C-alpha positions as CSV (number, residue, x, y, z in Angstrom):
1,K,0.2,-0.4,0.2
2,D,2.8,2.2,0.5
3,G,4.5,1.9,-2.6
4,V,1.6,2.8,-4.2
5,R,0.8,4.7,-1.9
6,N,3.7,6.3,-3.3
7,Q,4.0,5.7,-6.9
8,C,-0.3,7.6,-6.5
9,Q,2.4,10.9,-5.2
10,M,5.0,10.4,-7.5
11,T,2.4,10.4,-10.4
12,D,1.1,13.3,-9.1
13,L,4.3,15.3,-8.8
14,L,4.2,14.0,-12.4
15,Y,1.5,15.6,-13.5
16,T,2.2,18.8,-10.9
17,E,5.7,18.6,-12.5
18,K,3.7,18.7,-16.1
19,D,1.9,21.9,-15.6
20,L,5.2,23.9,-14.1
21,V,6.8,22.9,-17.3
22,T,3.1,24.2,-19.3
23,S,3.9,27.3,-16.6
24,L,7.0,27.8,-17.7
25,K,6.2,27.3,-21.0
26,D,3.6,30.2,-20.8
27,Y,6.0,32.2,-19.3
28,I,8.7,31.4,-21.7
29,R,5.7,32.7,-24.0
30,A,4.8,35.7,-22.8
31,E,8.7,36.9,-22.4
32,E,9.2,36.5,-25.9
33,S,6.1,38.0,-26.7
34,K,7.5,40.2,-24.3
35,L,10.8,40.9,-25.9
36,E,9.3,40.5,-29.1
37,Q,7.2,43.6,-28.9
38,I,10.5,45.7,-27.2
39,K,11.8,44.1,-30.7
40,R,8.9,45.7,-32.5
41,W,8.4,48.7,-31.0
42,A,12.3,49.5,-30.7
43,E,12.3,48.7,-35.2
44,K,9.7,51.3,-35.5
45,L,11.2,53.9,-33.5
46,D,14.4,52.9,-35.2
47,S,13.1,53.5,-38.7
48,L,11.0,56.8,-37.4
49,T,13.8,59.1,-36.0
50,V,16.3,58.1,-39.0
51,T,13.2,59.7,-41.0
52,A,12.4,62.1,-38.6
53,T,16.1,63.6,-38.2
54,Q,17.1,63.7,-41.8
55,D,14.2,67.0,-41.8
56,P,13.4,67.7,-38.0
57,E,11.0,71.0,-39.4
58,G,9.5,69.2,-42.5
59,F,8.9,65.8,-40.2
60,L,7.0,68.5,-37.5
61,G,5.4,70.1,-40.1
62,H,3.2,67.3,-40.5
63,P,0.3,68.3,-37.2
64,V,-0.4,64.1,-36.8
65,N,3.3,64.2,-36.6
66,A,3.7,66.3,-34.2
67,F,0.5,64.9,-31.7
68,K,1.9,61.5,-32.5
69,L,5.4,62.8,-31.2
70,V,4.4,63.9,-27.8
71,K,1.6,60.7,-27.5
72,R,4.9,59.0,-28.0
73,L,7.0,60.6,-25.3
74,N,4.0,61.1,-22.7
75,T,2.1,58.0,-23.0
76,E,3.6,55.4,-25.0
77,W,7.7,55.3,-23.6
78,G,5.6,55.0,-20.5
79,D,3.3,52.1,-21.0
80,L,7.2,50.5,-22.4
81,E,8.4,51.2,-19.2
82,S,6.4,48.6,-17.6
83,L,6.8,46.3,-20.1
84,V,10.5,47.1,-19.4
85,L,10.8,47.1,-15.5
86,R,11.7,44.1,-14.5
87,D,15.2,44.0,-16.6
88,T,16.9,47.2,-15.8
89,T,20.7,45.1,-17.0
90,G,20.2,47.9,-20.0
91,G,20.4,50.7,-18.0
92,F,17.4,51.5,-20.0
93,I,15.1,52.4,-16.9
94,S,18.0,54.5,-15.3
95,N,18.1,56.4,-18.8
96,L,14.7,56.5,-18.9
97,T,13.9,58.6,-15.4
98,I,16.6,60.8,-16.3
99,Q,15.2,61.7,-20.3
100,R,11.4,61.5,-18.3
101,Q,12.4,65.7,-17.2
102,H,12.7,66.5,-20.6
103,F,9.1,64.3,-21.6
104,P,5.6,66.7,-21.9
105,T,3.0,66.2,-19.4
106,D,-0.6,65.8,-19.7
107,E,-0.9,69.3,-20.7
108,D,1.7,68.8,-23.9
109,Q,-0.8,66.3,-24.7
110,T,-4.0,67.4,-24.5
111,G,-2.7,70.6,-26.3
112,A,-1.4,68.9,-29.3
113,A,-5.0,67.0,-29.2
114,K,-6.9,70.5,-29.3
115,A,-4.2,71.8,-31.9
116,L,-5.9,69.3,-34.2
117,I,-8.8,70.3,-33.1
118,R,-8.0,74.0,-34.2
119,L,-7.3,72.8,-37.2
120,Q,-9.9,70.6,-38.4
121,D,-12.0,73.2,-37.2
122,T,-10.8,76.1,-39.1
123,Y,-10.0,74.2,-42.3
124,R,-13.1,72.4,-42.8
125,L,-11.0,68.6,-42.5
126,D,-13.1,65.7,-42.0
127,A,-11.6,63.9,-38.8
128,N,-11.1,60.7,-41.8
129,T,-9.0,63.4,-43.5
130,I,-6.6,64.0,-40.7
131,S,-6.3,60.1,-39.6
132,T,-4.8,59.5,-43.6
133,G,-3.2,61.8,-42.9
134,D,-3.8,63.0,-46.6
135,L,-3.3,67.3,-46.1
136,P,-2.0,69.3,-48.4
137,G,2.0,69.1,-48.8
138,V,2.5,67.3,-47.1
139,K,5.6,65.6,-47.1
140,Y,5.6,62.9,-44.4
141,K,2.9,61.3,-44.5
142,S,1.6,59.7,-41.3
143,R,-1.1,58.0,-40.4
144,M,-3.2,58.2,-37.4
145,T,-3.9,54.6,-35.5
146,A,-7.7,54.0,-33.6
147,E,-6.0,54.9,-30.5
148,D,-5.1,58.1,-31.1
149,C,-8.2,58.7,-33.2
150,F,-10.0,57.8,-29.7
151,E,-7.5,59.6,-27.7
152,L,-9.0,63.0,-29.4
153,G,-12.1,62.3,-27.8
154,K,-11.2,61.2,-24.9
155,I,-9.5,64.9,-24.4
156,A,-12.8,66.4,-26.5
157,Y,-15.2,64.7,-23.9
158,S,-13.1,65.6,-21.5
159,D,-13.8,69.2,-22.1
160,A,-17.6,68.5,-22.3
161,D,-17.7,69.4,-26.7
162,Y,-19.8,66.7,-27.5
163,Y,-19.6,67.2,-31.5
164,H,-15.7,66.7,-31.6
165,T,-16.0,64.0,-29.3
166,E,-18.6,61.8,-31.8
167,L,-16.0,63.1,-35.1
168,W,-13.7,61.8,-33.4
169,M,-14.8,58.5,-31.5
170,A,-17.0,57.5,-35.5
171,Q,-13.5,57.6,-37.2
172,A,-11.7,55.4,-34.2
173,L,-14.7,52.8,-34.7
174,K,-14.6,53.1,-38.3
175,Q,-10.9,52.3,-38.3
176,L,-12.1,49.3,-35.6
177,D,-14.6,48.1,-37.8
178,E,-12.2,47.9,-40.9
179,G,-10.2,45.3,-38.9
180,E,-7.9,47.7,-38.0
181,D,-5.5,45.5,-35.6
182,S,-6.2,47.0,-32.0
183,T,-5.5,46.4,-28.0
184,L,-9.2,49.2,-28.1
185,D,-12.3,47.4,-27.0
186,K,-15.0,49.3,-30.0
187,V,-17.1,48.6,-26.8
188,T,-15.9,51.3,-24.9
189,V,-15.4,53.4,-28.1
190,I,-19.3,52.9,-28.6
191,D,-20.0,54.0,-25.2
192,Y,-18.7,57.4,-25.5
193,L,-19.9,57.6,-29.0
194,S,-23.5,57.1,-27.9
195,Y,-23.5,59.5,-25.0
196,A,-21.9,62.0,-26.7
197,I,-24.7,61.8,-29.7
198,Y,-27.3,61.9,-26.9
199,Q,-25.5,65.1,-25.7
200,Q,-26.5,66.6,-28.7
201,G,-29.6,65.5,-28.6
202,E,-30.2,63.4,-31.5
203,M,-31.4,61.2,-29.8
204,E,-32.4,57.8,-32.3
205,R,-29.2,57.7,-33.5
206,A,-27.9,57.5,-30.0
207,M,-30.4,54.2,-29.6
208,D,-28.9,52.8,-32.8
209,Y,-25.2,52.9,-31.3
210,T,-26.9,51.4,-27.7
211,K,-28.2,48.3,-29.6
212,R,-25.1,47.7,-31.1
213,L,-24.0,48.1,-26.9
214,I,-26.5,45.5,-26.2
215,E,-25.4,43.0,-29.0
216,L,-21.5,43.6,-27.7
217,E,-23.1,42.2,-24.2
218,H,-22.2,45.5,-22.6
219,P,-24.2,45.6,-18.7
220,R,-24.8,49.3,-19.4
221,G,-27.0,48.7,-22.4
222,K,-30.3,47.7,-21.6
223,S,-30.5,50.6,-18.8
224,N,-29.0,53.1,-21.4
225,L,-31.1,51.8,-24.3
226,K,-34.7,52.2,-22.1
227,Y,-33.4,55.6,-20.3
228,F,-33.4,57.0,-24.1
229,E,-36.3,55.1,-24.9
230,F,-37.7,57.2,-22.6
231,Q,-36.4,60.9,-22.8
232,L,-37.5,60.1,-26.5
233,E,-41.4,59.7,-26.1
234,K,-41.0,62.8,-24.1
235,Q,-39.0,65.0,-26.9
236,K,-42.0,63.2,-29.1
237,K,-44.7,64.2,-26.8
238,A,-42.9,68.2,-26.3
239,A,-43.1,68.4,-30.3
240,E,-46.7,67.1,-30.3
241,E,-47.6,69.9,-28.0
242,E,-46.0,72.4,-29.7
243,A,-47.1,71.8,-33.2
244,P,-50.2,73.7,-33.0
245,K,-48.4,77.0,-31.3
246,Q,-45.9,76.9,-33.9
247,K,-48.9,76.5,-36.3
248,E,-50.7,80.0,-35.3
249,R,-47.4,81.5,-34.5
250,E,-46.6,81.0,-38.8
251,K,-50.3,82.5,-39.6
252,R,-49.6,85.6,-37.5
253,E,-46.1,86.3,-39.8
254,T,-47.0,88.2,-42.1
255,T,-45.5,87.7,-46.1
256,D,-43.4,91.3,-45.5
257,K,-41.7,89.4,-42.3
258,K,-41.6,86.6,-44.3
259,K,-39.3,88.4,-46.8
260,K,-37.3,90.5,-44.2
261,K,-36.3,86.5,-43.0
262,K,-35.1,86.3,-46.5
263,K,-33.0,88.7,-46.5
264,K,-31.0,88.2,-43.1
265,A,-30.1,85.2,-43.9
266,K,-28.6,86.3,-47.0
267,K,-25.8,88.0,-44.6
268,A,-23.8,90.5,-46.0
269,F,-19.8,90.0,-44.8
270,S,-19.9,92.4,-42.8
271,L,-22.1,91.0,-40.6
272,I,-20.2,87.7,-40.3
273,P,-19.5,86.9,-36.4
274,E,-15.5,87.9,-36.6
275,R,-14.5,84.4,-35.9
276,E,-16.4,83.1,-39.3
277,K,-14.8,85.7,-41.0
278,Y,-11.1,84.8,-39.8
279,E,-11.6,81.2,-40.3
280,M,-12.9,82.0,-43.9
281,L,-9.8,83.6,-44.5
282,C,-7.7,81.1,-43.5
283,R,-9.2,79.1,-46.3
284,G,-9.2,81.9,-49.0
285,E,-12.5,82.1,-48.9
286,G,-14.3,85.6,-48.5
287,I,-14.4,88.9,-50.6
288,K,-11.7,89.6,-53.0
289,L,-10.9,93.0,-54.5
290,T,-13.3,94.4,-56.5
291,P,-11.2,94.5,-60.3
292,R,-12.0,98.6,-60.2
293,R,-10.2,97.9,-57.0
294,Q,-8.1,95.5,-58.3
295,S,-6.5,97.0,-61.4
296,R,-5.4,100.6,-59.1
297,L,-2.7,98.0,-57.8
298,F,0.6,98.1,-59.1
299,C,3.7,96.5,-57.9
300,R,7.1,98.8,-58.6
301,Y,10.5,99.4,-58.2
302,Y,11.1,101.4,-55.4
303,D,13.8,103.6,-54.2
304,N,11.7,105.7,-51.6
305,N,12.1,109.6,-53.1
306,R,15.6,108.1,-54.3
307,N,17.0,107.1,-51.1
308,P,21.0,107.1,-51.8
309,K,21.2,103.3,-50.5
310,L,18.3,102.6,-52.6
311,L,19.1,104.5,-56.6
312,L,21.0,101.3,-57.7
313,A,19.5,99.1,-56.9
314,P,16.1,100.1,-55.6
315,M,13.4,97.2,-53.8
316,K,10.9,95.7,-55.8
317,Q,7.5,96.5,-54.1
318,Q,3.8,95.3,-54.7
319,D,0.7,96.2,-53.8
320,E,-1.2,93.8,-51.4
321,W,-4.5,95.8,-50.2
322,D,-5.5,99.7,-51.0
323,R,-7.6,100.5,-47.4
324,P,-5.7,100.1,-45.2
325,Y,-2.9,100.5,-47.7
326,I,-0.7,97.0,-47.6
327,V,2.9,96.1,-49.6
328,R,5.2,93.3,-49.3
329,Y,9.0,93.6,-50.7
330,L,9.8,91.4,-52.8
331,D,13.4,89.7,-51.9
332,V,14.4,92.1,-48.8
333,I,16.3,89.7,-46.5
334,T,18.6,87.0,-47.9
335,D,18.6,83.5,-46.9
336,A,21.9,83.6,-45.0
337,E,19.8,86.2,-43.5
338,I,17.3,84.1,-42.6
339,E,19.3,81.3,-41.3
340,K,21.1,83.5,-39.0
341,I,18.4,85.4,-37.6
342,K,16.9,81.3,-36.8
343,E,20.2,80.6,-35.4
344,L,20.2,83.4,-33.3
345,A,17.1,83.3,-32.0
346,K,16.9,79.9,-31.5
347,P,18.0,79.4,-27.7
348,R,16.4,82.2,-27.0
349,L,12.7,81.3,-28.2
350,R,9.6,81.2,-25.1
351,R,6.2,80.7,-25.7
352,A,5.6,84.2,-27.3
353,T,3.3,87.3,-24.9
354,I,0.6,89.4,-25.0
355,S,0.4,93.3,-23.4
356,N,-2.5,92.8,-20.9
357,P,-4.6,95.8,-22.5
358,I,-5.2,96.9,-18.2
359,T,-2.7,96.5,-16.5
360,G,0.3,96.9,-19.6
361,V,2.1,93.4,-18.1
362,L,3.6,91.1,-20.9
363,E,1.3,88.0,-20.0
364,T,1.1,84.1,-22.2
365,A,-2.4,84.3,-24.3
366,S,-4.8,81.4,-25.2
367,Y,-5.4,82.8,-28.1
368,R,-1.7,83.4,-29.5
369,I,0.6,80.5,-29.5
370,S,3.8,80.9,-30.7
371,K,7.3,81.1,-29.5
372,S,9.1,84.8,-30.0
373,A,12.4,85.9,-29.0
374,W,13.6,89.3,-29.4
375,L,17.0,90.1,-31.2
376,T,18.9,93.6,-30.8
377,G,22.6,94.5,-32.5
378,Y,24.7,93.8,-29.4
379,D,23.6,89.6,-30.8
380,D,24.5,90.5,-34.1
381,P,25.7,93.7,-36.1
382,M,23.6,91.6,-39.1
383,I,20.3,92.7,-36.7
384,E,21.1,96.2,-37.3
385,T,22.0,96.1,-40.2
386,I,18.8,94.5,-41.5
387,N,17.0,97.8,-38.8
388,Q,18.4,100.2,-41.1
389,R,17.0,98.2,-43.8
390,I,13.9,98.8,-42.6
391,E,14.4,102.6,-41.8
392,D,15.4,103.4,-45.6
393,L,12.5,101.6,-47.1
394,T,9.9,103.2,-44.3
395,G,11.8,106.5,-43.9
396,L,10.3,106.3,-40.5
397,E,13.0,106.8,-37.2
398,M,14.2,103.1,-36.2
399,D,15.6,104.7,-32.4
400,T,12.4,104.9,-30.7
401,A,11.2,100.9,-32.6
402,E,10.8,98.1,-30.8
403,E,12.9,95.5,-31.4
404,L,13.2,93.0,-33.7
405,Q,10.6,89.8,-32.8
406,V,11.5,86.4,-34.2
407,A,8.3,84.5,-33.7
408,N,7.9,80.6,-34.9
409,Y,4.4,79.6,-35.3
410,G,4.9,75.6,-35.7
411,V,1.7,72.9,-36.3
412,G,-1.6,74.8,-35.4
413,G,0.7,77.5,-33.8
414,Q,-1.6,80.7,-34.2
415,Y,-2.8,84.7,-33.4
416,E,-6.4,85.4,-33.6
417,P,-6.9,88.7,-34.3
418,H,-5.7,91.6,-32.9
419,F,-4.7,95.4,-33.5
420,D,-1.0,96.3,-33.0
421,F,-1.7,99.3,-31.4
422,G,-3.5,100.7,-27.9
423,R,-6.5,101.4,-28.7
424,K,-8.1,104.7,-25.8
425,D,-9.4,102.6,-23.9
426,E,-6.4,100.9,-22.7
427,P,-4.0,104.4,-22.0
428,D,-1.5,102.3,-20.7
429,A,-0.6,100.0,-23.5
430,F,3.1,100.7,-24.9
431,K,3.3,103.8,-21.2
432,E,6.5,102.3,-19.6
433,L,8.5,102.7,-23.6
434,G,7.8,106.5,-23.0
435,T,7.4,106.2,-27.0
436,G,4.3,106.5,-28.0
437,N,2.0,104.3,-29.7
438,R,2.5,101.9,-32.5
439,I,2.8,103.9,-35.3
440,A,3.3,100.8,-38.0
441,T,4.1,97.3,-38.6
442,W,6.6,96.0,-40.4
443,L,6.5,91.9,-40.8
444,F,9.3,89.7,-42.5
445,Y,8.5,86.1,-43.7
446,M,11.5,84.1,-43.5
447,S,10.0,80.4,-44.6
448,D,6.8,78.8,-46.7
449,V,4.6,77.7,-45.5
450,S,3.4,74.4,-46.4
451,A,-0.6,74.9,-45.5
452,G,-2.5,77.9,-43.5
453,G,-0.5,80.3,-42.1
454,A,-1.5,83.3,-44.0
455,T,-2.0,87.2,-42.2
456,V,-5.7,88.1,-42.5
457,F,-7.5,91.1,-42.1
458,P,-11.3,89.9,-41.0
459,D,-12.8,93.9,-41.2
460,V,-11.8,94.1,-44.8
461,G,-12.0,90.8,-46.1
462,A,-7.6,90.8,-46.7
463,A,-5.5,86.9,-46.5
464,V,-0.8,87.8,-46.9
465,W,0.2,84.8,-47.5
466,P,3.4,84.2,-46.7
467,Q,6.3,84.2,-49.0
468,K,9.6,83.8,-48.0
469,G,12.1,86.4,-48.3
470,T,9.5,88.8,-48.6
471,A,8.5,91.4,-45.9
472,V,5.2,93.2,-45.6
473,F,4.7,96.7,-44.0
474,W,1.0,98.8,-43.4
475,Y,0.9,102.3,-40.4
476,N,-1.5,100.9,-37.8
477,L,-1.8,104.8,-37.5
478,F,-3.6,107.6,-39.7
479,A,-1.2,110.4,-39.6
480,S,-3.8,112.6,-37.6
481,G,-2.0,109.8,-34.9
482,E,-5.8,108.4,-34.8
483,G,-6.3,104.3,-35.3
484,D,-7.5,102.7,-37.8
485,Y,-9.5,100.2,-36.9
486,S,-9.2,98.0,-40.5
487,T,-5.8,97.3,-39.8
488,R,-7.2,94.7,-37.4
489,H,-5.6,91.3,-37.7
490,A,-4.4,87.5,-37.6
491,A,-1.9,85.0,-38.2
492,C,-4.1,81.6,-39.5
493,P,-2.8,78.6,-37.6
494,V,-0.4,76.3,-39.8
495,L,-1.9,73.2,-41.1
496,V,1.1,72.4,-42.3
497,G,4.7,72.8,-42.4
498,N,6.9,75.9,-39.7
499,K,6.3,79.2,-40.0
500,W,9.3,81.6,-39.5
501,V,8.1,85.5,-39.4
502,S,10.0,88.3,-37.6
503,N,8.8,91.6,-37.3
504,K,9.5,95.5,-36.2
505,W,7.5,97.4,-34.3
506,I,7.7,100.7,-35.1
507,H,6.3,103.8,-32.7
508,E,5.3,107.1,-32.7
509,R,8.4,109.1,-31.3
510,G,10.9,110.7,-33.8
511,Q,8.4,110.0,-36.7
512,E,7.2,114.0,-36.1
513,W,8.8,115.7,-39.4
514,R,8.9,111.9,-40.8
515,R,5.2,111.5,-41.2
516,P,4.0,114.4,-40.5
517,C,0.9,115.0,-39.0
518,G,-2.7,115.4,-40.9
519,L,-5.6,118.2,-40.9
520,S,-8.3,116.0,-39.9
521,E,-8.4,112.7,-37.5
522,A,-9.1,110.4,-40.7
523,E,-6.1,111.5,-43.3
């Protein structure tokens, strides 16, 4: 008996060992799978970083690449850390810990996502166009995964922006339905999607998605469906009660009122809200100059009343707009000068600020998304040469002007409609400078932009497009010193590419004899 019992025990041990071997194989498979995942990730990133570092500006000029870089560094490298954490022999973890201080934060990832959503709205792009990376002027095409789309939807959801939640969750679902390999759960996507649609008041569509949830055996599906059915019934009852009242109101409306309504529907450009005008102009839509006004715009070789420096080499000047008068100078800055300015500015670039109209203090603002730096003649004698060139061409005194400001607008970078001059309701705007108001603006374009990035004037329907090596100039004040409100302008968001500009804000002091005061306010 004892022998048999021992045999039974041994047999048990054999089976135990067999189980252990199976368990060991599972562990090996899991470990190999882990290593395979790490290997695939390393190979993918190796090829991506090689491509990206050959032309960083071009690569990051694509909004999806910029978003995915931030997402990778903020989220995916963290996931990889968890995977590798048990094996620190390669020094990866210590290296990652050291590098983490330079990584983007959750706030950066949210910002990158919101930039994509802003571009989507301004340039009227559908989610599929962005997700497939099929954008105008794209050099490095990049696709978004279902997880990327889901991430954008979640960020919109956290802002209670159900319109964009729907667009991006629908795109994530579309990609999953098309068979994209993903760890993302369809149920989660549909749950967000149905709720976003419900929040927009489209009960029947929300119910259709909820039925899909029930098919996928989601625990909340049935209760959600009952709730939506109840809400839909309430909506129908309310609509039935409202119908007779609506008919009565329609009867009371005279034909004359209906005519007026039709006229109002055809909104004139001047009545369109500024935001809408700004976005229309950014897309190249909106009012254009009439042929008569267009015929009065010319180009010329310009020597600014026989300025000695321009006599032998006059500058190419062309009229861009008539009211306000905007001119463009062509080939006004060389590629070598542009590269030098960028080289000087890059280490100094900081998030651009605006002057608080009440306190006059400089602060960052959500409507100005760019990085800027200020350069003086002390930084490099070439800056003084450029300042002198602006003086020769405009005839205005540069000693009282602000320093040359260099700005870089990456993907989604913009500066919403604003005035350059201080208005009467902000008397302290430039008080500490002691040089009066900003009489004029000079703006160098130091790069071509693949798509987007125009300078637009919403009040007059003007759009000036970036052209490397050129500069535009306009007066912000009339000769009387009164502000010209038609100069309200904006920098459109960059859709694809990288926009470098530098500007010189010229002040009133020192211009008394160079641009004498007019006799009337409108002069």
